[in-house]
Structure formats: structure tokens, C-alpha cells
VOVEX-657546 format. One record per residue (C-alpha): x, y, z; residue number from 1. Coordinates in pm, 1 decimal. Each point is the difference from the previous one (the first is absolute). Layout:
residues N
<node x="X" y="Y" z="Z" n="NUM"/>
...
end
This chain:
residues 238
<node x="10944.8" y="10677.7" z="8471.1" n="1"/>
<node x="144.1" y="238.0" z="256.7" n="2"/>
<node x="333.7" y="16.3" z="-183.1" n="3"/>
<node x="-181.5" y="77.0" z="-322.3" n="4"/>
<node x="-196.8" y="284.9" z="161.3" n="5"/>
<node x="316.4" y="138.3" z="158.6" n="6"/>
<node x="180.8" y="-8.9" z="-331.5" n="7"/>
<node x="-293.8" y="172.0" z="-171.8" n="8"/>
<node x="-9.2" y="270.2" z="265.0" n="9"/>
<node x="371.3" y="63.4" z="-29.4" n="10"/>
<node x="-24.3" y="11.5" z="-377.8" n="11"/>
<node x="-282.0" y="254.0" z="4.1" n="12"/>
<node x="178.7" y="200.6" z="257.2" n="13"/>
<node x="318.6" y="19.7" z="-206.8" n="14"/>
<node x="-196.7" y="93.2" z="-309.8" n="15"/>
<node x="-173.3" y="283.8" z="185.2" n="16"/>
<node x="333.1" y="116.4" z="136.0" n="17"/>
<node x="148.1" y="6.6" z="-348.8" n="18"/>
<node x="-301.3" y="160.0" z="-162.1" n="19"/>
<node x="-53.2" y="367.5" z="-62.1" n="20"/>
<node x="-294.1" y="225.3" z="-82.5" n="21"/>
<node x="92.8" y="-31.1" z="-363.0" n="22"/>
<node x="-74.2" y="-370.9" z="25.9" n="23"/>
<node x="-344.9" y="85.7" z="122.3" n="24"/>
<node x="-54.5" y="216.3" z="-300.6" n="25"/>
<node x="124.3" y="-278.4" z="-226.0" n="26"/>
<node x="-272.9" y="-226.8" z="141.5" n="27"/>
<node x="-253.1" y="275.1" z="-64.5" n="28"/>
<node x="104.8" y="23.8" z="-362.5" n="29"/>
<node x="-49.3" y="-373.3" z="-35.9" n="30"/>
<node x="-352.9" y="31.3" z="136.6" n="31"/>
<node x="73.7" y="-176.7" z="327.8" n="32"/>
<node x="-157.7" y="263.7" z="225.8" n="33"/>
<node x="-53.4" y="-235.8" z="296.7" n="34"/>
<node x="360.0" y="-112.6" z="-12.8" n="35"/>
<node x="112.4" y="359.8" z="-23.5" n="36"/>
<node x="-191.4" y="104.8" z="309.7" n="37"/>
<node x="129.6" y="-299.0" z="193.6" n="38"/>
<node x="358.8" y="85.6" z="-84.7" n="39"/>
<node x="-52.1" y="369.5" z="64.5" n="40"/>
<node x="-138.8" y="-58.2" z="348.2" n="41"/>
<node x="297.1" y="-222.4" z="74.2" n="42"/>
<node x="235.9" y="278.5" z="-93.8" n="43"/>
<node x="-192.3" y="261.6" z="199.1" n="44"/>
<node x="168.7" y="314.0" z="-140.0" n="45"/>
<node x="-178.3" y="310.5" z="-112.3" n="46"/>
<node x="72.3" y="-74.6" z="-365.0" n="47"/>
<node x="-119.9" y="-356.9" z="43.4" n="48"/>
<node x="-326.6" y="110.8" z="158.7" n="49"/>
<node x="-48.6" y="243.7" z="-290.5" n="50"/>
<node x="40.9" y="-288.3" z="-241.1" n="51"/>
<node x="-243.2" y="-205.8" z="210.2" n="52"/>
<node x="-247.9" y="279.1" z="-55.4" n="53"/>
<node x="69.4" y="-9.5" z="-371.0" n="54"/>
<node x="-35.0" y="-373.8" z="-18.7" n="55"/>
<node x="-327.8" y="13.5" z="188.8" n="56"/>
<node x="-142.2" y="279.7" z="-217.1" n="57"/>
<node x="99.3" y="-192.7" z="-317.5" n="58"/>
<node x="-160.6" y="-307.5" z="141.9" n="59"/>
<node x="-326.4" y="188.8" z="34.0" n="60"/>
<node x="-36.6" y="-20.1" z="-374.9" n="61"/>
<node x="-25.6" y="-378.7" z="20.5" n="62"/>
<node x="-279.2" y="-28.5" z="257.3" n="63"/>
<node x="-378.4" y="49.6" z="-21.6" n="64"/>
<node x="-130.8" y="354.1" z="62.7" n="65"/>
<node x="-150.7" y="-117.4" z="325.0" n="66"/>
<node x="352.7" y="-59.6" z="134.2" n="67"/>
<node x="177.0" y="303.2" z="-138.1" n="68"/>
<node x="-66.9" y="249.5" z="277.5" n="69"/>
<node x="155.7" y="-226.6" z="259.5" n="70"/>
<node x="295.1" y="-58.9" z="-227.8" n="71"/>
<node x="64.8" y="371.7" z="-49.1" n="72"/>
<node x="-41.8" y="70.4" z="366.6" n="73"/>
<node x="268.8" y="-255.9" z="67.9" n="74"/>
<node x="222.2" y="168.5" z="-256.3" n="75"/>
<node x="-64.3" y="327.5" z="175.2" n="76"/>
<node x="107.3" y="-153.4" z="334.3" n="77"/>
<node x="329.2" y="-123.1" z="-150.2" n="78"/>
<node x="72.6" y="343.8" z="-157.2" n="79"/>
<node x="-71.3" y="176.2" z="325.4" n="80"/>
<node x="233.5" y="-242.7" z="181.4" n="81"/>
<node x="270.0" y="80.2" z="-255.0" n="82"/>
<node x="-44.4" y="371.7" z="80.0" n="83"/>
<node x="21.5" y="-66.7" z="371.0" n="84"/>
<node x="342.4" y="-150.1" z="-71.5" n="85"/>
<node x="106.6" y="268.3" z="-245.1" n="86"/>
<node x="-212.2" y="311.8" z="-51.6" n="87"/>
<node x="224.7" y="109.3" z="-281.8" n="88"/>
<node x="-59.5" y="-306.5" z="-215.3" n="89"/>
<node x="-136.2" y="119.0" z="-335.4" n="90"/>
<node x="-94.8" y="-356.5" z="-84.7" n="91"/>
<node x="-209.3" y="-27.8" z="314.6" n="92"/>
<node x="-179.7" y="327.6" z="-66.8" n="93"/>
<node x="-72.1" y="-111.8" z="-353.8" n="94"/>
<node x="-125.1" y="-341.9" z="113.4" n="95"/>
<node x="-223.4" y="160.8" z="263.7" n="96"/>
<node x="-151.5" y="222.3" z="-274.1" n="97"/>
<node x="-54.2" y="-305.1" z="-215.6" n="98"/>
<node x="-171.1" y="-195.4" z="270.2" n="99"/>
<node x="-218.5" y="290.9" z="102.2" n="100"/>
<node x="-96.3" y="78.1" z="-355.0" n="101"/>
<node x="-105.9" y="-353.1" z="-66.8" n="102"/>
<node x="-182.2" y="-30.5" z="334.7" n="103"/>
<node x="-198.6" y="311.2" z="-85.2" n="104"/>
<node x="-165.5" y="-182.4" z="-290.4" n="105"/>
<node x="-153.4" y="-248.6" z="243.2" n="106"/>
<node x="-126.7" y="222.1" z="283.1" n="107"/>
<node x="-307.3" y="222.2" z="23.1" n="108"/>
<node x="-1.2" y="353.5" z="-139.3" n="109"/>
<node x="19.3" y="166.7" z="340.2" n="110"/>
<node x="286.3" y="-225.1" z="109.0" n="111"/>
<node x="192.8" y="67.5" z="-323.5" n="112"/>
<node x="-9.5" y="379.8" z="22.1" n="113"/>
<node x="289.4" y="38.2" z="245.8" n="114"/>
<node x="205.8" y="-259.0" z="-184.7" n="115"/>
<node x="42.5" y="207.9" z="-318.1" n="116"/>
<node x="206.2" y="283.0" z="156.4" n="117"/>
<node x="213.2" y="-245.7" z="191.2" n="118"/>
<node x="80.3" y="-187.9" z="-321.6" n="119"/>
<node x="113.0" y="327.6" z="-158.0" n="120"/>
<node x="215.3" y="92.0" z="298.5" n="121"/>
<node x="167.9" y="-336.6" z="1.4" n="122"/>
<node x="78.2" y="13.7" z="-374.8" n="123"/>
<node x="135.0" y="351.5" z="24.6" n="124"/>
<node x="215.2" y="-106.7" z="300.0" n="125"/>
<node x="132.4" y="-298.9" z="-197.8" n="126"/>
<node x="94.6" y="227.1" z="-288.9" n="127"/>
<node x="167.0" y="248.6" z="232.0" n="128"/>
<node x="205.6" y="-281.5" z="159.8" n="129"/>
<node x="94.9" y="-171.9" z="-325.7" n="130"/>
<node x="-62.9" y="208.0" z="-315.7" n="131"/>
<node x="129.2" y="-280.8" z="-215.0" n="132"/>
<node x="-268.4" y="-253.7" z="104.7" n="133"/>
<node x="-244.3" y="-28.4" z="-293.0" n="134"/>
<node x="-299.4" y="-155.3" z="174.3" n="135"/>
<node x="-110.1" y="302.1" z="206.9" n="136"/>
<node x="-9.9" y="224.2" z="-304.7" n="137"/>
<node x="-222.7" y="-248.9" z="-182.0" n="138"/>
<node x="-221.5" y="-47.4" z="304.7" n="139"/>
<node x="-29.0" y="381.2" z="51.9" n="140"/>
<node x="-115.1" y="30.3" z="-362.8" n="141"/>
<node x="-259.9" y="-272.2" z="56.8" n="142"/>
<node x="-108.3" y="181.2" z="318.5" n="143"/>
<node x="-58.1" y="319.0" z="-183.2" n="144"/>
<node x="-192.2" y="-171.6" z="-278.5" n="145"/>
<node x="-220.8" y="-194.3" z="245.0" n="146"/>
<node x="-80.9" y="296.6" z="217.3" n="147"/>
<node x="-40.7" y="249.0" z="-285.5" n="148"/>
<node x="-244.2" y="-237.6" z="-162.9" n="149"/>
<node x="-229.5" y="29.1" z="303.4" n="150"/>
<node x="-65.9" y="364.9" z="-72.3" n="151"/>
<node x="92.8" y="343.2" z="130.2" n="152"/>
<node x="-181.9" y="-38.8" z="326.7" n="153"/>
<node x="242.2" y="-282.7" z="96.1" n="154"/>
<node x="313.0" y="72.6" z="-203.4" n="155"/>
<node x="16.5" y="370.3" z="94.5" n="156"/>
<node x="35.9" y="-40.1" z="376.9" n="157"/>
<node x="243.4" y="-289.8" z="-43.0" n="158"/>
<node x="218.1" y="191.7" z="-242.5" n="159"/>
<node x="-44.2" y="-246.7" z="-288.0" n="160"/>
<node x="39.4" y="119.3" z="-354.9" n="161"/>
<node x="-7.7" y="-201.5" z="-323.3" n="162"/>
<node x="281.6" y="224.9" z="-130.3" n="163"/>
<node x="227.2" y="-179.4" z="250.6" n="164"/>
<node x="-48.1" y="-335.5" z="-169.4" n="165"/>
<node x="227.0" y="30.4" z="-302.9" n="166"/>
<node x="313.4" y="154.1" z="165.7" n="167"/>
<node x="-8.9" y="-257.6" z="287.9" n="168"/>
<node x="-51.5" y="-289.8" z="-239.2" n="169"/>
<node x="266.1" y="118.3" z="-238.2" n="170"/>
<node x="245.5" y="32.5" z="285.3" n="171"/>
<node x="-79.1" y="-353.7" z="117.2" n="172"/>
<node x="47.2" y="-142.7" z="-348.4" n="173"/>
<node x="324.0" y="192.3" z="-42.1" n="174"/>
<node x="134.0" y="-159.4" z="314.5" n="175"/>
<node x="-118.8" y="-350.0" z="-86.1" n="176"/>
<node x="-53.5" y="-13.3" z="-377.3" n="177"/>
<node x="-23.5" y="-383.0" z="-14.7" n="178"/>
<node x="-291.6" y="-37.7" z="243.8" n="179"/>
<node x="-326.1" y="-94.3" z="-177.9" n="180"/>
<node x="-204.5" y="92.6" z="307.1" n="181"/>
<node x="94.4" y="370.7" z="-26.7" n="182"/>
<node x="-135.7" y="26.0" z="-356.0" n="183"/>
<node x="-308.8" y="-203.7" z="91.4" n="184"/>
<node x="-76.3" y="229.7" z="290.6" n="185"/>
<node x="65.9" y="305.7" z="-219.7" n="186"/>
<node x="-257.1" y="-118.8" z="-254.0" n="187"/>
<node x="-255.7" y="-78.1" z="272.0" n="188"/>
<node x="53.6" y="343.8" z="152.4" n="189"/>
<node x="-38.3" y="172.3" z="-340.3" n="190"/>
<node x="-331.3" y="-170.3" z="-43.5" n="191"/>
<node x="-125.0" y="167.9" z="315.2" n="192"/>
<node x="19.5" y="343.5" z="-166.0" n="193"/>
<node x="-347.5" y="148.2" z="48.2" n="194"/>
<node x="63.8" y="323.2" z="-186.1" n="195"/>
<node x="-216.0" y="-12.4" z="-317.2" n="196"/>
<node x="251.0" y="213.2" z="-190.3" n="197"/>
<node x="299.1" y="-224.1" z="67.5" n="198"/>
<node x="-165.7" y="-340.1" z="55.9" n="199"/>
<node x="31.0" y="-114.2" z="-362.4" n="200"/>
<node x="366.8" y="101.8" z="-14.4" n="201"/>
<node x="69.3" y="-179.4" z="325.5" n="202"/>
<node x="-164.7" y="-314.4" z="-130.5" n="203"/>
<node x="220.6" y="3.6" z="-309.3" n="204"/>
<node x="301.7" y="58.0" z="216.1" n="205"/>
<node x="-99.0" y="-293.0" z="216.0" n="206"/>
<node x="-16.4" y="-224.5" z="-309.0" n="207"/>
<node x="347.7" y="108.2" z="-97.8" n="208"/>
<node x="134.3" y="-67.5" z="345.6" n="209"/>
<node x="-151.2" y="-346.2" z="-4.0" n="210"/>
<node x="133.3" y="-71.2" z="-348.2" n="211"/>
<node x="348.7" y="67.6" z="144.1" n="212"/>
<node x="-69.5" y="-210.2" z="306.4" n="213"/>
<node x="-113.7" y="-311.3" z="-188.9" n="214"/>
<node x="330.7" y="-4.5" z="-189.9" n="215"/>
<node x="201.6" y="-33.3" z="320.7" n="216"/>
<node x="132.9" y="-325.8" z="138.9" n="217"/>
<node x="-125.1" y="-97.6" z="345.7" n="218"/>
<node x="277.9" y="-61.9" z="250.3" n="219"/>
<node x="-184.1" y="-165.0" z="282.4" n="220"/>
<node x="-327.1" y="-162.0" z="115.3" n="221"/>
<node x="-177.0" y="328.6" z="49.4" n="222"/>
<node x="120.3" y="155.9" z="-326.3" n="223"/>
<node x="-160.2" y="-290.6" z="-186.6" n="224"/>
<node x="-331.6" y="82.3" z="164.8" n="225"/>
<node x="51.4" y="368.2" z="-82.9" n="226"/>
<node x="72.9" y="-85.7" z="-360.4" n="227"/>
<node x="-318.6" y="-209.0" z="-23.4" n="228"/>
<node x="-206.3" y="283.7" z="147.6" n="229"/>
<node x="158.8" y="254.3" z="-236.6" n="230"/>
<node x="-87.0" y="-216.8" z="-301.4" n="231"/>
<node x="-356.6" y="-42.4" z="120.7" n="232"/>
<node x="-46.1" y="370.8" z="64.7" n="233"/>
<node x="150.8" y="94.3" z="-333.9" n="234"/>
<node x="-233.1" y="-240.8" z="-181.9" n="235"/>
<node x="-298.3" y="153.7" z="175.7" n="236"/>
<node x="100.3" y="349.5" z="-119.8" n="237"/>
<node x="54.1" y="-82.3" z="-366.7" n="238"/>
end
């Protein structure tokens, strides 16, 4: 038994040594969020911790609402650890914004107020550090749509404007044209348009965006879920 355990330990050790953060992301794409976190923590680099944050945030979609806050707080911890190791990691800033944004949905109103400006700052920092990363543009568009939909008393002080939705979304889609999630988020953001003069146009635009999304081929575990959601949302709008 002891020899078996020693062999297993050596095997795991050699795998971890040979692995890279890209291998962590591969596990995420397969839907193995727990395995991704385990491997990331073994690697211990800033990039690996950022991917651990991503894996944890993604995993939050698979647990009951009662468990989500704790999940996103853990993702936040991983992202902050990544930034301790490398404050110039665009990926870590983006994953911190993601974790904070998702956590904000499961905390009280007063507790969520200071989170919104931090999310914006982290997204803007990620864009500044890596202008070719699509995710932060899409997330910033979603941020503007979410905050603007809450009304001028909230959106004004935070600097949110629905006019910022389209250019950011279009930039994200331009950078990653094959990602279903970007079009899905674009459609959902458009549906938050509260302006009575443009609301109908935004709804029709959302339908067109979803029609394009449902024609796309999913490339991983999460894209299959995104495709299913896009189809469901499109059916509800027709």
C-alpha cells in the first residue's frame, strides 16, 4: 500500500510540475471547475490563481443560490491573491471584477453599493493593461446596462450610461467573434434599455443578436449552456 501511495504522489507531483496555467483553463473549458482549482493552487502562480478565480466563479452557476455568495467570495480571494503576486495581471483584474460583480447579486443593498465602483475600476484597469482581452469590454457593457437600469439616482453618481453598452459590446465581439456568451450578454443588456423611445428598437436588436448567437457552434461545456440559454431567451421574445 505504501509503495502505491508513494507512486501516486510522485505521479501527481510530476503532472503538476509539467502543467501550466493553460492546462487549468482547459479543465475549466471542460466544466471541471474543481479539478481546475486544485491544479491552479498546485501551480501557485499569479496566472494560475486568476484561473482559479475564474473556475470558482464559473462553478457558482452550478450550485444553489444559497451557496453562491460563499463561492463568489472564494473567487474574489483567489483573484486578490493573484494580484498580490502580480498587480499588472489584466486577467486577475478581470477575474476580480467578475467575482465582485457576481457576489453583488447575493448581498444586501447597502453592502453592494461600494462594490459597483470597484467592479468598474477593475474592468477599466484590465482593459488598460490588455486592450485585446475581450471579456472586460463585454463586462463593462453589462455593468453600464445594469447600473443604468436602476435609474439616474444610482447611475449618475457611478458614471453609468446605457450609451456605453453598444460600443463596449461591439468591441468585445470584434475581439472574440466566435464566443456565444458575448452575444447572449449583448442581448440581455439591450433588454435592460429603460428609455421608452429606444426600448422597442433595443428589443428588436436583441432578437437579431440572439438569432446570430443560436447559429453558432458551442466549443466547450459553458458555450453549450450559453447556447441553450440563448435559444430559450430568443423563444421567449418571439
